[in-house]
VOGU-3710 file (C-alpha; in Angstrom, 3 decimals, decimal comma):
1> meksemtvkk> 8,370/-49,247/2,242  10,292/-47,551/5,085  9,486/-48,473/8,629  8,761/-44,840/9,511  6,182/-44,699/6,760  4,512/-47,898/7,908  3,997/-46,396/11,346  2,330/-43,152/10,162  -1,175/-44,586/10,400  -0,440/-46,295/13,731
11> qgvralprii> 0,694/-43,201/15,579  -2,810/-41,714/15,847  -3,518/-40,066/19,166  0,061/-40,669/20,369  1,310/-38,246/17,679  -1,167/-35,504/18,654  1,077/-33,816/21,286  3,952/-33,684/18,779  1,674/-32,294/16,072  0,463/-29,573/18,460
21> lfsfgipatg> 4,062/-28,801/19,451  5,443/-28,460/15,935  2,365/-27,078/14,148  1,189/-24,649/16,821  3,473/-24,434/19,841  6,763/-23,711/18,100  5,313/-21,219/15,521  3,445/-19,452/18,345  6,668/-19,205/20,372  8,480/-17,615/17,425
31> silymislvy> 5,551/-15,268/16,873  5,437/-14,219/20,543  9,149/-13,441/20,379  8,337/-11,286/17,354  5,725/-9,346/19,346  8,246/-8,791/22,141  10,749/-7,494/19,578  8,118/-5,062/18,241  7,749/-3,523/21,686  11,486/-3,083/22,263
41> fgadnwmlfi> 12,876/-2,507/18,745  9,991/-1,190/16,628  8,219/-2,603/13,567  10,934/-2,861/10,931  10,083/-5,217/8,060  13,260/-7,263/8,493  12,000/-8,348/11,909  9,416/-10,583/10,233  12,327/-13,004/9,776  12,390/-13,482/13,548
51> vpgftallyv> 9,352/-15,760/13,274  10,709/-18,275/10,725  14,181/-17,938/12,226  13,151/-18,955/15,725  10,771/-21,555/14,322  13,589/-23,186/12,362  15,900/-23,095/15,408  13,293/-24,747/17,634  12,570/-27,359/14,966  16,280/-28,254/14,936
61> lfrklltpav> 16,466/-28,405/18,748  13,445/-30,724/18,972  14,143/-32,681/15,802  14,245/-36,023/17,637  10,534/-35,672/18,302  9,731/-35,239/14,604  7,745/-37,992/12,857  6,132/-38,426/9,432  2,810/-37,759/11,168  4,002/-34,253/12,082
71> ttanlimtav> 5,082/-33,623/8,501  1,771/-34,913/7,160  -0,187/-32,748/9,616  1,747/-29,627/8,595  1,142/-30,396/4,947  -2,591/-31,007/5,411  -3,072/-27,851/7,474  -1,205/-25,708/4,937  -3,263/-27,151/2,069  -6,552/-26,648/3,939
81> yaliytiaml> -5,643/-23,072/4,917  -4,629/-22,193/1,366  -7,773/-23,772/-0,113  -10,131/-22,015/2,320  -8,407/-18,681/1,741  -8,532/-19,095/-2,036  -12,257/-19,846/-1,900  -12,766/-16,737/0,230  -10,770/-14,652/-2,258  -12,799/-16,011/-5,186
91> vsggsvysll> -16,087/-15,197/-3,461  -14,916/-11,709/-2,434  -13,435/-10,903/-5,849  -9,897/-10,648/-4,490  -10,627/-8,127/-1,745  -8,385/-9,044/1,169  -10,358/-6,545/3,252  -13,716/-8,280/2,885  -15,044/-9,816/6,077  -15,007/-13,224/4,408
101> aisagvlafl> -11,319/-13,026/3,470  -10,341/-11,690/6,874  -12,263/-14,484/8,607  -10,631/-17,136/6,418  -7,253/-15,523/6,926  -7,566/-15,567/10,708  -7,887/-19,363/10,577  -4,577/-19,683/8,770  -2,792/-17,297/11,090  -3,843/-18,878/14,401
111> pypgilllml> -0,435/-20,526/14,910  1,139/-17,072/14,584  -0,483/-14,671/17,095  2,112/-11,985/16,448  1,542/-12,124/12,713  -2,213/-12,215/13,285  -1,913/-8,922/15,159  0,185/-7,463/12,350  -2,361/-8,681/9,790  -5,130/-6,693/11,441
121> lqnialvaaa> -2,990/-3,548/11,659  -1,021/-3,475/8,401  -0,820/-5,118/4,972  -2,982/-8,219/5,171  -1,905/-9,480/1,737  1,796/-9,439/2,622  1,182/-11,187/5,920  -1,060/-13,811/4,271  1,723/-14,754/1,871  4,244/-14,852/4,726
131> sfgfslvntw> 2,059/-17,030/6,953  1,300/-19,609/4,282  4,964/-19,604/3,363  5,975/-20,275/6,973  3,609/-23,244/7,142  5,083/-24,668/3,959  8,629/-24,151/5,220  7,711/-26,010/8,419  6,555/-28,964/6,323  9,838/-29,192/4,406
141> lslllqrplr> 11,946/-28,503/7,474  10,302/-31,303/9,423  10,704/-33,598/6,424  14,390/-32,885/5,820  15,267/-33,187/9,504  14,038/-36,785/9,400  16,874/-38,820/7,815  16,999/-36,463/4,766  18,975/-38,773/2,441  16,333/-41,501/2,611
151> sfrsrvfraa> 13,319/-39,145/2,753  13,673/-38,194/-0,929  12,320/-41,641/-1,872  9,455/-41,612/0,619  5,763/-41,165/0,004  5,706/-38,270/2,449  8,344/-36,493/0,378  6,348/-37,014/-2,823  3,211/-35,832/-1,077  5,043/-32,721/0,156
161> lagtlvflal> 6,276/-32,016/-3,358  2,776/-32,394/-4,814  1,313/-30,263/-2,005  3,862/-27,544/-2,665  2,918/-27,409/-6,339  -0,760/-27,173/-5,433  0,016/-24,456/-2,891  1,969/-22,441/-5,466  -0,936/-22,757/-7,921  -3,381/-21,509/-5,266
171> ffvdfrlyqn> -1,008/-18,711/-4,317  -0,840/-17,621/-7,973  -4,658/-17,531/-8,126  -4,796/-15,493/-4,904  -2,135/-13,104/-6,181  -3,961/-12,451/-9,462  -7,223/-11,920/-7,621  -5,474/-9,497/-5,277  -3,985/-7,556/-8,207  -7,464/-7,143/-9,692
181> rpevrysghg> -9,326/-6,603/-6,412  -12,374/-4,276/-6,325  -10,610/-1,482/-4,428  -8,136/-1,282/-7,334  -10,571/-1,830/-10,203  -13,267/0,526/-8,956  -11,467/3,235/-6,992  -11,382/5,646/-9,918  -8,043/6,947/-11,120  -6,243/6,240/-7,887
191> fdymngwsst> -4,166/9,392/-8,244  -3,565/10,948/-4,845  -2,828/14,552/-5,729  -3,446/17,891/-4,044  -3,608/16,318/-0,585  -5,984/13,617/-1,749  -8,706/15,967/-3,053  -7,929/15,485/-6,739  -7,952/12,450/-9,006  -6,190/14,407/-11,750
201> dfsdytvyse> -2,574/15,545/-11,969  -2,802/19,334/-12,129  0,976/19,859/-11,971  0,907/21,726/-15,288  -2,208/23,746/-14,426  -1,110/25,736/-11,387  -0,622/29,478/-11,800  3,146/29,048/-11,276  3,768/25,866/-13,313  6,453/25,937/-15,989
211> psklaaldhp> 5,698/24,860/-18,662  2,049/25,723/-18,255  -1,024/24,191/-19,870  -3,250/27,038/-18,763  -5,163/28,920/-21,439  -3,779/32,421/-21,969  -4,666/35,591/-23,828  -2,301/36,744/-26,561  -2,288/40,208/-24,965  -2,348/41,631/-21,414
221> asfhiekesd> -5,757/41,499/-19,750  -7,719/44,736/-19,743  -8,604/44,261/-16,080  -6,185/43,702/-13,195  -6,387/43,346/-9,434  -3,121/44,625/-8,002  -3,435/44,228/-4,234  -3,281/40,712/-2,812  -5,863/41,631/-0,162  -8,371/42,554/-2,901
231> mpvmdgaeac> -8,110/39,241/-4,764  -11,261/37,105/-4,195  -10,422/33,576/-3,001  -11,285/30,908/-5,587  -12,305/27,251/-5,353  -14,474/24,965/-7,404  -15,174/21,628/-8,998  -12,171/19,566/-10,020  -12,858/20,015/-13,738  -12,964/23,796/-13,299
241> yplyaaiaka> -9,530/24,189/-11,718  -7,708/24,782/-15,057  -10,319/27,440/-15,919  -10,257/29,583/-12,801  -6,485/29,200/-12,491  -6,201/30,617/-16,038  -8,524/33,521/-15,167  -6,547/34,257/-11,999  -3,242/34,217/-13,865  -4,629/36,723/-16,366
251> vyqdidriek> -6,197/39,081/-13,801  -4,441/38,710/-10,431  -1,128/40,568/-10,499  1,894/38,451/-9,446  -0,392/35,554/-8,510  2,265/33,101/-9,698  4,754/34,482/-7,164  2,141/34,612/-4,378  1,044/31,005/-4,851  4,551/29,640/-5,378
261> nyadthpgre> 5,685/31,213/-2,118  2,641/29,786/-0,338  3,264/26,298/-1,749  6,917/26,421/-0,657  6,058/27,485/2,887  2,987/25,208/3,321  4,007/21,744/2,111  2,016/18,525/2,490  -1,090/18,314/4,624  -0,487/21,746/6,122
271> naqngkivtf> -1,558/23,112/2,750  -4,990/21,470/2,972  -6,652/23,980/0,638  -3,879/23,666/-1,988  -3,339/27,377/-2,409  -3,674/30,745/-0,732  -5,982/32,546/-3,164  -6,346/30,146/-6,103  -7,348/27,220/-3,906  -8,617/23,745/-4,643
281> tntiqgfyrl> -10,425/21,210/-2,480  -13,386/19,692/-4,355  -17,038/20,390/-5,138  -18,326/19,420/-1,697  -15,668/21,081/0,448  -15,289/24,112/-1,807  -19,019/24,839/-1,739  -19,041/24,526/2,044  -16,197/27,044/2,220  -18,370/29,441/0,201
291> vspyimgmtr> -21,566/29,272/2,262  -20,267/28,693/5,810  -18,672/31,542/7,788  -16,987/29,035/10,115  -14,130/27,295/8,318  -11,579/25,660/10,581  -8,051/26,099/9,230  -9,142/27,357/5,797  -9,936/30,719/4,231  -13,462/31,478/3,113
301> velffgarps> -14,195/31,148/-0,609  -15,616/34,122/-2,528  -15,739/32,696/-6,080  -16,913/29,105/-6,631  -16,732/27,639/-10,148  -18,806/24,584/-11,014  -22,136/23,153/-12,072  -25,398/24,245/-10,501  -25,622/23,215/-6,826  -27,362/20,001/-5,832
311> kdqldmadae> -30,435/19,973/-3,607  -28,254/18,998/-0,643  -25,961/21,953/-1,333  -28,881/24,349/-1,647  -30,237/23,047/1,654  -26,790/23,581/3,183  -26,755/27,179/1,960  -30,225/27,761/3,462  -29,133/26,261/6,769  -26,121/28,605/6,851
321> gaklkitpig> -28,269/31,602/5,917  -26,291/32,141/2,704  -28,051/33,739/-0,266  -26,468/32,565/-3,496  -25,933/34,395/-6,730  -25,575/31,841/-9,535  -24,184/33,297/-12,773  -23,803/31,117/-15,891  -20,435/31,985/-17,475  -20,042/29,161/-19,984
331> reafvffvep> -21,411/25,890/-21,256  -20,461/22,288/-20,740  -21,807/18,903/-21,810  -22,827/16,029/-19,599  -21,715/12,938/-21,504  -22,074/9,162/-21,358  -19,364/6,797/-22,556  -18,866/3,097/-23,237  -16,155/0,683/-24,391  -14,692/1,499/-27,816
341> dnpvtdlkad> -15,928/-1,783/-29,328  -19,505/-1,377/-28,109  -21,636/-1,209/-31,313  -24,109/1,188/-29,676  -23,149/4,741/-30,662  -26,316/6,685/-29,850  -28,925/6,466/-27,108  -32,197/8,205/-26,446  -32,315/10,163/-23,213  -35,271/8,076/-22,037
351> dirkiysgei> -33,338/4,861/-22,647  -30,443/6,188/-20,532  -32,882/6,837/-17,705  -34,214/3,290/-18,066  -30,654/1,930/-17,857  -29,849/3,829/-14,689  -33,195/3,021/-13,073  -32,633/-0,688/-13,756  -35,419/-1,145/-16,317  -32,992/-1,896/-19,196
361> tnwsqlggkn> -30,235/-4,307/-18,184  -28,802/-5,789/-21,410  -27,209/-4,072/-24,420  -29,184/-6,367/-26,757  -32,313/-4,411/-25,749  -30,715/-1,390/-27,433  -29,374/-3,104/-30,557  -26,008/-4,034/-29,041  -24,328/-7,229/-27,879  -26,006/-9,767/-25,683
371> qmirafqrpq> -24,199/-8,688/-22,531  -25,187/-7,196/-19,205  -24,977/-3,421/-18,883  -22,613/-2,437/-16,076  -23,859/1,084/-15,375  -21,390/2,840/-13,091  -22,296/5,848/-10,977  -20,284/8,534/-9,172  -20,010/9,448/-5,463  -22,867/11,375/-3,866
381> nsgsqtmmqy> -22,654/15,193/-4,150  -19,861/15,093/-6,726  -20,508/17,451/-9,624  -21,270/14,664/-12,094  -23,562/12,811/-9,671  -25,475/16,013/-8,989  -25,935/16,472/-12,725  -27,025/12,848/-13,079  -29,722/13,368/-10,470  -30,946/16,443/-12,357
391> fmgdtplkep> -30,978/14,392/-15,560  -32,959/11,541/-13,996  -35,631/13,933/-12,721  -38,390/11,972/-10,983  -36,945/8,626/-12,137  -35,081/7,064/-9,201  -31,500/5,906/-9,664  -30,907/2,246/-8,893  -28,485/1,403/-6,086  -24,900/1,901/-7,305
401> mtyevvgame> -22,245/-0,795/-7,349  -20,065/-0,613/-4,243  -16,897/-2,162/-2,875  -15,342/-2,486/0,554  -12,223/-0,635/1,618  -10,485/-0,112/4,943  -10,311/3,506/6,110  -7,681/4,752/8,543  -10,235/5,690/11,203  -13,547/4,329/9,923
411> giirkvaqyn> -12,669/0,626/9,648  -14,325/-1,231/6,773  -16,491/1,157/4,763  -18,335/0,901/1,447  -17,568/3,171/-1,492  -19,280/3,720/-4,822  -17,570/1,706/-7,546  -16,274/4,118/-10,162  -16,001/3,384/-13,872  -13,838/0,481/-14,969
421> nengamgysf> -13,493/-0,221/-18,685  -14,785/-3,786/-18,711  -17,318/-5,733/-20,741  -20,651/-3,926/-20,897  -19,431/-0,892/-18,935  -21,101/2,510/-19,139  -20,209/5,683/-17,278  -20,771/9,426/-17,269  -18,863/12,624/-16,622  -18,431/16,113/-18,058
431> ryfvedlqqe> -16,983/16,407/-21,542  -13,990/18,457/-20,382  -12,907/15,636/-18,039  -13,131/12,995/-20,755  -11,770/14,804/-23,791  -9,530/17,629/-22,568  -8,158/16,196/-19,319  -8,385/12,649/-20,739  -9,426/11,215/-17,401  -10,986/8,179/-19,055
441> ndvrvlsvdg> -8,877/6,146/-21,492  -10,149/3,882/-24,268  -13,744/5,045/-24,149  -16,160/6,250/-26,800  -18,533/9,098/-26,009  -22,143/8,465/-27,032  -24,436/10,737/-28,968  -27,729/11,481/-27,225  -30,938/11,740/-29,253  -28,802/11,708/-32,404
451> vaptlenien> -26,595/14,685/-31,442  -22,888/14,367/-30,618  -21,421/16,464/-27,751  -19,073/18,501/-29,939  -18,005/21,961/-28,825  -20,069/23,443/-31,666  -23,206/21,569/-30,571  -22,575/22,607/-26,968  -22,267/26,293/-27,849  -25,341/26,319/-30,100
461> gsypltvdlc> -27,343/24,322/-27,558  -28,331/21,479/-29,889  -26,747/18,793/-27,688  -29,624/17,895/-25,320  -27,479/17,525/-22,186  -25,764/20,891/-22,406  -25,424/22,408/-18,919  -24,377/25,751/-17,516  -20,882/26,326/-16,204  -21,555/28,638/-13,275
471> litledaknp> -19,758/31,152/-11,101  -21,429/31,000/-7,692  -21,030/33,854/-5,219  -22,862/35,306/-2,231  -25,337/38,105/-2,824  -23,964/40,036/0,137  -20,297/39,656/-0,800  -18,391/42,513/0,813  -15,425/42,456/-1,551  -16,307/44,752/-4,504
481> yvekmieycl> -13,996/42,762/-6,756  -16,335/39,748/-6,568  -18,842/41,536/-8,808  -16,052/42,798/-11,058  -14,789/39,228/-11,524  -18,284/38,144/-12,571  -18,319/40,948/-15,127  -14,880/39,946/-16,377  -15,889/36,311/-16,866  -18,826/37,512/-18,983
491> seegqeiigk> -16,661/39,922/-20,971  -15,135/39,172/-24,350  -11,751/38,422/-22,752  -13,270/36,197/-20,090  -15,203/34,255/-22,714  -12,013/33,886/-24,750  -10,269/32,228/-21,787  -13,290/29,982/-21,237  -13,252/28,938/-24,903  -9,491/28,371/-25,002
501> tgygrlkpe> -9,690/26,225/-21,861  -12,116/23,920/-23,644  -15,558/24,982/-22,447  -18,389/26,359/-24,535  -18,761/30,129/-24,633  -22,063/31,837/-23,969  -21,926/33,864/-27,181  -19,815/32,003/-29,759  -18,559/33,999/-32,712
//
């Protein structure tokens, strides 16, 4: 056994100042230099190399003070940090933004105050990997600077090699957990489109898109609005955008040119309403633009397309003194869906209410597999959540699954976990979202009370969860073309566009 190895256990307290120097003092010095560089040169990613670079240089300069005890201390600290962080990641489901993971991460980053600051401001996952990596590099650097040719046969070297393998295994676990973290699994479709309002790519559904997926008549519309100033401003639920865009393209003269010019001159966040006349925000914002006369930076909506308003939205309208005119113009189905291999194909409406109130919790209670039902909900005041509350009636909804996410201004906030196609999952939406826009992949839509939500069953009303597709306006609308647009949507041509888009018509042929 080497003499240096024999003295590892004897160094004890005498080695403590060296351990503090190499494990904390030198990394902190490199990290402080990094913070100074941020102030003078900015936060370029390549500047992260300042920390390991200065650390390595200082290790070389003070190499005569290195001992096996320093190497062992670095190795133990790295292993403990990695183990604690992995446990925190396992408990939090891979969410690096959970309070538990952040707390565990802070422990590992204490030798690096500059990186700790960066961790709290930017990508915590990237900085976690960098910090653990720096600690591991320090271990090997201190080892190789101590008579490197003989160290390959030492116990410390073998311990460092074994520790590195364990660290890499833990890092792999952390990485996989991070890839499958709740804010990825449960954030919905994760498609940031139309300034963040939409979860669906509507690139082919604008009035100026080429090629276009919008439904179209096979002849010119019998009704036209020629002046831009006469065209009622539209907004609505996300699922309704392809419908009212198709109606506008048929009726509003040169609307493709008008909207294309607006899009070209109002790029990015400046175009917050995603259009000049054929606008899109979402159900909540669009309805507010209809009922409130005070809209900062946006035009007021005159035609709102969507499901019937929720109680909160009706209360909002009352508070604003807005009297609504709600006109059913088509039919839609509220549907429930499960995994494709779920043996349950039909549910009674009462059983669905029992699932979402928490009374039924396992698919075996309904003739399915012995597995827990993961009943996902949707965000409050979204169109589908409003419909779900109508469906539940007096039966209270159980608390929805949530996950933590970091907002730009709000800090750590909780969001409703949206559908993820995993074992036992169940979700709900409108049929047009699921089947025509194909927002959910690899799902099977359930029959309710023995009736499937086919377009035929929606139009004849036999599907029990058939709902009205509504055009909501104000009773005192001053633009005379608002009433004429209602009449057009109820006309034979308007119903043809509604049917071709994929919704049920009021009077099917």
